[in-house]
Structure formats: structure tokens, C-alpha cells
VOMI-778280 format. One record per residue (C-alpha): y, z, x. Coordinates in steps of 0.25 Angstrom, whole numbers, padded with zeros to 4 digits, always signed. Layout:
REM VOMI-778280
YZX ...
This chain:
REM VOMI-778280
-0432-0011-0260 -0436-0011-0245 -0431-0025-0244 -0418-0023-0251 -0415-0011-0242 -0418-0019-0230 -0408-0030-0235 -0397-0020-0238 -0399-0014-0224 -0397-0027-0217 -0384-0030-0225 -0378-0017-0221 -0381-0020-0206 -0374-0033-0207 -0361-0028-0214 -0360-0016-0204 -0362-0026-0192 -0351-0035-0197 -0341-0024-0200 -0344-0019-0186 -0342-0032-0179 -0329-0035-0188 -0323-0022-0183 -0327-0024-0169 -0320-0038-0169 -0307-0032-0175 -0307-0021-0164 -0308-0031-0154 -0297-0040-0160 -0287-0028-0159 -0291-0024-0145 -0289-0039-0141 -0275-0040-0146 -0271-0027-0140 -0277-0031-0127 -0268-0043-0127 -0256-0034-0126 -0251-0039-0139 -0240-0030-0147 -0247-0034-0160 -0241-0048-0161 -0251-0054-0151 -0239-0058-0141 -0242-0055-0126 -0230-0048-0119 -0223-0055-0107 -0228-0048-0094 -0217-0043-0084 -0219-0054-0074 -0217-0064-0085 -0204-0058-0089 -0198-0057-0075 -0202-0072-0073 -0192-0075-0085 -0181-0067-0078 -0171-0073-0068 -0166-0066-0055 -0152-0062-0053 -0148-0057-0039 -0134-0051-0036 -0128-0048-0022 -0116-0039-0020 -0106-0041-0008 -0096-0029-0006 -0094-0017-0014 -0097-0018-0029 -0108-0018-0040 -0114-0029-0048 -0121-0026-0062 -0127-0035-0072 -0128-0035-0087 -0139-0035-0092 -0143-0024-0081 -0151-0028-0069 -0141-0030-0058 -0134-0018-0052 -0130-0022-0038 -0120-0016-0028 -0117-0017-0013 -0124-0003-0012 -0137-0007-0019 -0139-0019-0010 -0133-0033-0008 -0142-0039-0019 -0147-0035-0032 -0157-0043-0041 -0162-0043-0056 -0169-0052-0066 -0164-0056-0079 -0170-0064-0091 -0167-0078-0090 -0159-0078-0102 -0150-0067-0098 -0135-0067-0096 -0132-0058-0084 -0118-0053-0082 -0114-0047-0068 -0103-0037-0066 -0096-0033-0053 -0090-0020-0050 -0083-0018-0036 -0084-0005-0029 -0071+0002-0025 -0064-0005-0015 -0070-0019-0018 -0066-0030-0028 -0076-0040-0034 -0075-0053-0027 -0083-0062-0037 -0097-0067-0039 -0105-0077-0031 -0118-0085-0033 -0122-0087-0048 -0108-0082-0052 -0094-0084-0047 -0081-0078-0050 -0080-0065-0056 -0089-0066-0068 -0105-0067-0068 -0113-0070-0080 -0127-0076-0077 -0137-0083-0086 -0151-0079-0080 -0158-0092-0082 -0160-0093-0067 -0159-0085-0055 -0145-0080-0052 -0139-0074-0039 -0125-0068-0039 -0116-0062-0028 -0105-0052-0030 -0094-0050-0020 -0085-0037-0019 -0074-0037-0009 -0068-0025-0003 -0054-0022-0007 -0045-0023+0005 -0038-0010+0008 -0023-0012+0005 -0015-0011+0017 -0005+0001+0017 +0009-0003+0014 +0016-0006+0027 +0028+0003+0030 +0041-0004+0028 +0045-0012+0040 +0058-0008+0046 +0068-0019+0045 +0068-0020+0060 +0082-0023+0065 +0096-0026+0060 +0108-0030+0067 +0122-0033+0062 +0136-0036+0068 +0143-0033+0055 +0148-0047+0052 +0152-0044+0038 +0164-0035+0034 +0158-0026+0024 +0162-0012+0017 +0152-0006+0016 +0143-0012+0026 +0131-0019+0020 +0126-0032+0027 +0119-0037+0014 +0115-0023+0010 +0108-0019+0023 +0117-0007+0026 +0117+0004+0016 +0126+0016+0012 +0124+0025+0000 +0129+0039+0003 +0143+0040-0004 +0146+0052+0004 +0148+0043+0016 +0155+0030+0019 +0151+0016+0021 +0152+0007+0033 +0159-0006+0034 +0160-0018+0043 +0173-0025+0047 +0175-0036+0057 +0160-0035+0062 +0160-0020+0064 +0155-0009+0056 +0163+0004+0053 +0164+0016+0043 +0173+0017+0031 +0175+0032+0032 +0189+0037+0031 +0189+0047+0043 +0196+0058+0036 +0187+0069+0039 +0175+0067+0030 +0161+0064+0035 +0159+0052+0027 +0153+0044+0038 +0151+0029+0036 +0137+0024+0037 +0127+0012+0033 +0112+0011+0036 +0101+0001+0035 +0087+0003+0029 +0073-0002+0033 +0073+0002+0048 +0063+0013+0047 +0066+0028+0051 +0066+0024+0066 +0077+0015+0070 +0088+0011+0079 +0103+0008+0077 +0112+0001+0088 +0127-0001+0086 +0137-0009+0094 +0150-0001+0093 +0164-0006+0091 +0176+0003+0095 +0191-0001+0091 +0198-0003+0105 +0211+0002+0098 +0204+0015+0092 +0214+0026+0092 +0214+0040+0086 +0206+0053+0088 +0197+0053+0076 +0182+0051+0078 +0176+0037+0076 +0160+0037+0076 +0150+0026+0074 +0136+0031+0070 +0122+0027+0070 +0113+0032+0059 +0098+0034+0060 +0089+0038+0048 +0100+0037+0039 +0099+0039+0024 +0111+0041+0014 +0103+0042+0000 +0099+0056+0001 +0103+0068-0008 +0118+0073-0006 +0117+0084+0005 +0128+0093+0009 +0132+0094+0024 +0143+0100+0033 +0149+0086+0033 +0149+0083+0018 +0139+0079+0008 +0130+0066+0011 +0117+0059+0007 +0116+0053+0021 +0106+0058+0032 +0102+0053+0045 +0105+0054+0060 +0119+0050+0064 +0123+0046+0078 +0138+0045+0080 +0147+0041+0092 +0162+0044+0093 +0171+0032+0097 +0176+0039+0109 +0162+0043+0114 +0165+0058+0112 +0151+0060+0106 +0138+0054+0101 +0131+0063+0090 +0118+0063+0083 +0116+0071+0071 +0110+0071+0057 +0121+0065+0047 +0130+0076+0043 +0120+0086+0049 +0117+0092+0063 +0122+0086+0075 +0109+0083+0084 +0115+0079+0097 +0128+0074+0103 +0132+0067+0116 +0147+0069+0120 +0155+0058+0127 +0143+0048+0126 +0151+0036+0130 +0164+0029+0127 +0161+0019+0116 +0167+0005+0116 +0164-0008+0108 +0151-0014+0111 +0144-0001+0114 +0130+0001+0108 +0126+0013+0100 +0111+0015+0097 +0103+0025+0091 +0088+0026+0087 +0079+0036+0080 +0064+0036+0082 +0056+0048+0075 +0066+0059+0077 +0071+0054+0090 +0085+0049+0091 +0091+0041+0102 +0105+0036+0104 +0111+0026+0115 +0125+0021+0118 +0124+0008+0126 +0109+0010+0128 +0112+0024+0135 +0104+0035+0128 +0113+0046+0123 +0105+0054+0113 +0090+0056+0112 +0087+0066+0101 +0075+0070+0093 +0078+0077+0079 +0067+0088+0079 +0072+0096+0067 +0061+0093+0057 +0070+0098+0045 +0082+0090+0048 +0077+0077+0055 +0079+0064+0048 +0066+0056+0047 +0070+0043+0039 +0082+0035+0037 +0089+0022+0041 +0098+0017+0053 +0113+0015+0050 +0127+0016+0056 +0139+0025+0053 +0153+0029+0056 +0163+0041+0056 +0178+0043+0058 +0187+0055+0057 +0201+0058+0059 +0206+0046+0051 +0201+0036+0061 +0199+0022+0057 +0184+0019+0054 +0185+0005+0061 +0188+0010+0075 +0173+0012+0079 +0161+0004+0073 +0149-0005+0076 +0150-0019+0080 +0135-0021+0077 +0122-0013+0073 +0108-0015+0076 +0097-0007+0069 +0082-0008+0071 +0069+0000+0067 +0061+0007+0077 
């Protein structure tokens, strides 16, 4: 019995020792796998440095006002964030760049690895791209209409109404037209007591202008009725119909008229207030020069280069601030309308 007990005791020791060693080995095996960083499949993950080594750099520079972004994300570059931005992308990636100009700029195109206006890159190698944004030029203000400058005529055509290719205008039906006969301009008014003066004007000479006429006087003129030649300043005839002491009219402007006998030279607002008058200013004759100009609200009138009127209209309610240069005529007492006229007219903007 003592020997049998000793043998059984040895067998138990061996069994226990083997079991302990087996468990120890299994523990070490598990710990070894975990120590390798395995996720249970025994494959080691790639360190960050290795992943970055497989990526390719993309650099973007921006000139001017605008922003460049990428898809996939990585680049967000503008003139405010610096002149150059950098990012790295997997070498198999397709990277699309978009350019958005700032207000006041336009996209001028890509440079470097891209050209034109579209940029899609395969990142199998290092790439470098530039984006140019150009400042939008500030538009120049529209220039003011340039006055026509000068216009001269000796009335070579016989016309009724005066037109000269549509240059001379007349639209107010309450008044009468001008005509040209034998190289001279006259009115067509009847002269039977109505104030339907004859007139014509040109446009495009600005609000400040000068008119000069060379007068013609019939040497055989007879009769006591008034004959007048007129220079018109800032003239319009397309306004609303207005009532005046001299009858209704759509016309408005400054009128300077001279009497054929030299009895008076008058400046007034048409069918309105008489502003000033010079009596016995001269004895008109063929070839005399009659000139008037307006600058601001100052009106000056000359006869043969001698200043006769220098007047400034200071009435803010009634002064005329815009209009065109023109000519006019008036007769009364049944006088012929071809006794007193113009041989020539010159007009210029100031």
C-alpha cells in the first residue's frame, strides 16, 4: 500500500505540472498577439508616417481677390489666408479645384499643372497650381453728350419749312414756320395782328450757346408796320400748352428781337416778361451782324460787335435753364414777311 500511494502521488504531480505549463503557454500566446497590435486578424496597421509617404503634395497659390477650394477637402486658399496653401492627397485620388472670385474680381484662369478654367488633378505625382483673379475695371461714367460744336448756313436751298436735312426743327402748331427763299431766311407769319411768330431751332448745342446772324434788309422796304428778326436762346417748343397774354403756346425760351428801323432791341421771356430794352440801338442795314449768347443766366447781345445788352436773369422761379439756339421772325400791320431776314446764321456751343 505504501508503494502504491507513492506512485499515485507522482502521477498527480506530473498531471498538475503539465496543466500549469499548458495554461502558461496559452496565456503567453494571447499576450504575444496583443502585443503585436493585431486587431485579431494578425495584420499590423500602417504607421502615420508610412501613410503620409504614400500621399502626394498639392500646392496652390492665389493671385488677386478670390478663394480656391478642393474636392475632396484639403485646400481652402484665398488672398487673405496667404499667397500659397498646401495639402497632401492619396496618390490614387482625383482632386477637383474650384475658384470663386471676390466681389470686384473675375477669375482669370489656372496656371501650373492646370490651364484654362477647369482643374482636375490625378495625384500620382506632386502638383502645383496657380489661380489668378483679376480686378474688374471700374466702369467709366457715361460722358455727357458732346455738344454739336458749331453750325453755319447761308440758306442755299429754297425750303418751306426751313429744314436743311432735318437740322432745323419746329413743332409748336400755335406758331408758324420759317422758310428760305433766294439764299435768305424769313418768317411765314401773316402779320394780321396775331402773335404767331415764326421760328426754328437746332438741338445738340448744350444749354450755353451763341447765335450770330447776318441781316438782310430790303432796300425798297415801305410801310409803317413792324418787321423783326429774332435770336432765340434756350428755346423749346414741346412743352405743355400754356396760356399767356399773347395767346396760347407750347414754346418757351429767351427772345431777342430787333426792329427793322432800329427803334428798339428787346430781350424777354417768350410771350412773357420784357426783361430789358434798348431804344434806337442802330439803323440796321444789309450785312450788319446781330449776335447773342447765354452763359449760365447771363445774356449778352451785340450789334456789329458793340455790346448792347448785358443782363442776368436772377428770377429763380421764372429763369430758363435749358433749351436750344434758334431764330425767329415777326411782322405786324400786314407787312410783308420778306422785308427783313437773315442772309446767314452761325451757331456754336459754349
